[in-house]
C-alpha positions as CSV (number, residue, x, y, z in Angstrom):
1,M,3.9,-74.2,7.5
2,K,3.8,-71.2,9.6
3,P,0.5,-69.1,9.7
4,L,0.6,-65.6,8.5
5,P,0.6,-62.8,11.1
6,K,-2.7,-61.2,11.7
7,R,-3.2,-57.9,10.1
8,N,-4.6,-55.1,12.1
9,K,-7.9,-54.4,10.3
10,R,-8.1,-50.7,11.0
11,M,-10.2,-48.5,8.7
12,E,-8.3,-45.8,6.9
13,A,-9.9,-42.5,6.3
14,D,-10.6,-41.6,2.7
15,V,-9.3,-38.0,2.1
16,S,-10.6,-37.7,-1.4
17,F,-14.1,-36.7,-0.1
18,S,-12.5,-33.9,2.0
19,I,-10.5,-32.6,-0.9
20,V,-13.5,-32.6,-3.2
21,S,-15.5,-30.7,-0.6
22,I,-12.8,-28.1,-0.2
23,V,-12.6,-27.6,-4.0
24,F,-16.4,-27.1,-4.2
25,L,-16.4,-24.6,-1.4
26,L,-13.6,-22.6,-3.1
27,L,-15.5,-22.8,-6.4
28,F,-18.7,-21.5,-4.8
29,F,-16.7,-18.8,-3.1
30,F,-15.1,-17.5,-6.3
31,L,-18.4,-17.7,-8.2
32,L,-20.2,-15.6,-5.6
33,T,-17.5,-13.0,-5.2
34,G,-17.1,-12.7,-8.9
35,Q,-20.8,-12.0,-9.3
36,M,-20.7,-9.4,-6.6
37,L,-17.7,-7.7,-8.3
38,N,-19.4,-7.7,-11.6
39,Q,-22.5,-6.0,-10.2
40,A,-20.4,-3.2,-8.7
41,A,-18.7,-2.6,-12.1
42,Q,-21.9,-2.1,-14.0
43,G,-22.2,1.5,-12.9
44,M,-18.6,2.3,-14.0
45,A,-18.1,4.7,-16.8
46,L,-15.6,3.6,-19.4
47,A,-12.8,5.9,-20.5
48,E,-13.6,7.9,-23.6
49,T,-11.4,9.9,-26.0
50,S,-12.8,13.0,-27.5
51,D,-9.8,14.3,-29.4
52,L,-7.4,12.0,-31.1
53,P,-3.8,13.2,-31.3
54,L,-3.2,11.6,-34.8
55,D,0.5,12.8,-34.7
56,R,1.1,10.5,-31.8
57,L,-0.6,7.4,-33.2
58,P,1.1,5.0,-35.6
59,A,0.8,5.6,-39.3
60,P,-1.0,4.7,-41.5
61,I,-4.0,4.5,-39.3
62,L,-7.5,3.8,-40.3
63,V,-10.1,5.3,-37.9
64,V,-13.6,3.8,-38.1
65,D,-16.2,5.8,-36.1
66,K,-19.5,4.7,-34.7
67,N,-21.3,5.7,-37.9
68,G,-19.1,3.6,-40.1
69,Q,-17.2,6.6,-41.6
70,W,-13.5,5.8,-42.4
71,E,-10.6,8.1,-42.1
72,L,-7.1,7.2,-43.3
73,D,-4.5,9.4,-41.5
74,G,-7.1,12.0,-40.7
75,L,-8.5,12.2,-44.3
76,P,-11.9,10.7,-45.2
77,V,-11.6,7.6,-47.4
78,A,-14.2,5.5,-49.1
79,P,-14.0,1.8,-48.2
80,D,-13.6,0.9,-51.9
81,L,-10.6,3.2,-52.3
82,L,-8.7,2.1,-49.2
83,A,-6.5,-0.4,-51.1
84,V,-5.7,2.2,-53.8
85,A,-4.7,4.7,-51.1
86,L,-2.4,2.1,-49.5
87,Q,-0.7,1.3,-52.8
88,D,0.9,4.8,-52.8
89,M,2.6,4.1,-49.5
90,E,6.0,2.5,-48.9
91,Q,5.6,-1.3,-49.1
92,P,5.0,-3.5,-47.2
93,V,2.3,-1.6,-45.5
94,T,1.2,-2.2,-41.9
95,L,-2.3,-0.8,-41.5
96,H,-3.2,0.2,-37.9
97,I,-7.0,0.1,-37.2
98,L,-8.6,2.2,-34.5
99,I,-12.3,1.6,-34.1
100,G,-14.7,3.4,-31.7
101,K,-16.2,1.3,-28.8
102,E,-19.7,2.3,-30.0
103,A,-19.1,1.0,-33.5
104,P,-20.7,-2.3,-34.3
105,A,-18.5,-5.4,-34.7
106,E,-19.5,-5.5,-38.3
107,S,-17.5,-2.4,-39.0
108,L,-14.3,-4.1,-37.9
109,L,-15.2,-7.3,-39.8
110,Q,-15.7,-5.3,-43.0
111,V,-12.1,-4.1,-42.7
112,V,-10.3,-7.3,-41.8
113,T,-12.2,-9.5,-44.3
114,R,-11.6,-7.4,-47.4
115,P,-9.9,-9.5,-50.0
116,D,-8.0,-6.5,-51.4
117,L,-6.2,-6.2,-48.0
118,A,-5.0,-9.8,-48.0
119,D,-1.3,-8.7,-48.4
120,V,-1.5,-5.9,-45.8
121,E,-0.6,-6.6,-42.2
122,L,-3.4,-5.4,-40.0
123,R,-2.9,-4.3,-36.4
124,L,-5.6,-3.2,-34.0
125,V,-4.8,0.0,-32.0
126,T,-6.3,0.7,-28.6
127,L,-6.2,3.9,-26.6
128,R,-5.6,4.2,-22.9
129,R,-6.5,7.3,-20.9
130,S,-3.9,8.0,-18.1
131,L,-5.3,8.5,-14.7
132,G,-2.8,11.3,-13.8
133,P,-3.7,14.8,-12.5
């Protein structure tokens, strides 16, 4: 029987430690730069709309202001009478909801969780201010 050839017992480098180190360095880099960017954005003023051009918004639109007052297509409406007001419209109704950024989240939840609006499609409308001249 012939003896097996001798294997060169050379150590091979383990690259997994290097890869893990690079991943951690990248992770720390993005965490630190993200924190610096968030601190710079804290002094930024958000866009605010003072006059709503209701003729350019989708209809029917329910506007909920920061005080919890509801307006349906520019006319005040009581929360209990919203479903009645929507019955007079062409069916099926898609109700667009525009809520002020200062309004509490409860105001939005009061609209979307109403059982009398279960058959109505609800869409949230957002406004964007153009940065033009």
